N, C-alpha and C positions, 0 to 999 in steps of 0.2 A: 504494500500500500504506500509506503514511503517513497518507493521508486516512482510511482505514478505522480505523486505530489512534486517530486524534484523535476520530473519531465514537464509537468504542467508549468512549473515556475520558470523553466528555461525557454519555453515557446514564446517568441516575440508577440507582443500585442500590436494590432494594427490601429493606429490612430486615424480617425476620420478627419479629413481636411476640408476646409471650405473651398479649396481650389478645385475640388471635383464638381463638375457641372451638375446641377440639380435636374430633376426630371422635367420641370417646367421650362428651363432653359434649353434642354435637349429637344423638347417638342417644338419650341419656337424656332430653333435652328433647322429642324427637319421640314417645317411647313414653309413653302415659299411665300414671300411677302406679297406677291402679285395676287394670289388666290385668296380673296376675302369671301366669307360666306355671303350668299345672297340673302337679303332680307325681304321677306314677304309680309304683307299685313295680316297673315294668318299662319297658324302652326298646327300641324297634325301630329300629336305625340303618339308614340307607339304604346301598345298596351303592356301589361306586366310580363307577358311572355315574349315580348320583343317583336310582335307582328303589327302591321298597320291595322288601324281600326276600321277596316272595310269589310262589310258583311253583306251577304245576299239573302233575300227573303222571297219565297215563292208563295203567291196567293192565288185564290180562285182556281184551285185544281190545276195549277200549272199555266194558267192563262195570263198571269200578271207577275212580272219579275221586278223586284225592287232592289236597289243597291243602297246600303246605308253607310255613310261616313260619319262616325261618331266622335264626339269630344273635340271638336274643332276649337282651337283657342284663337282669339283675335277676331278678325273680320270674316265671318262665314260668307257674307255676300260677295266679297272679293274672290274667295275660293270658287264660289258658284260661277262667277263671271269668267274666271280663268279656265274652268272646266268647259264652259260653253264655247269659249273662244279657241281653245287649243287642243282639246281632247280628240275631236274629229275635224276633218277639213270642212270648211264652210260650204254649205249647200249639199252635203252628202246626206243620204237617207238616214244615217244614224244621228247626225246633228239635228235633223228636223224632228225625229222621234223623241229625242232626249228632253225630258222635263225634269227640272230641279226644284224641289221644295225645301225650305229651311224651317226646321222645327226648333223653337226656343233659342234661336240664334246660336245654336251649338252643334246641331246635327243636320246633315244634308241627306235627302232622300232623292235618288235618281230613279226615274222610271222610263220604260221604253225599250229595254233590251238587256241582254246578258253581258254586261261590261265590267264585271268585277276585276278580271285580270288586266283589262285595259287601264282601268282607273288605278290599280295598284302599281302598274308599270309607270304610269304618268307621275304618280306621287314619288316613286323611287327616283325617277329622272330629275325631279325637282329637288331632291335631297332629303326627303323625309324618311 
């Protein structure tokens, strides 16, 4: 047992220095200064499992498909306008069928088609 204590006493201890860059400085150095995050008037936070809060709902025995975007923070009307303007090309049949309702200024309901994966891809391209 005493040989273990002598060995422990002989091992040099490493002193932590302030000259070692911290994690925050390393992250700042790794991110280019040109790429600033885009600021939107709305934010769609991910749920506790890390997924986007986009859900599909089938009503009337499969005759009506609804897409729900839940828990929009900020200006939900701006999100609705961006979806109308850029999800589908202007004048396409999908753009003409898409109807967007805003519930309690926090949730969006899109009706007119099965576009859950299109909307999720659109949100991921926007950085959410």
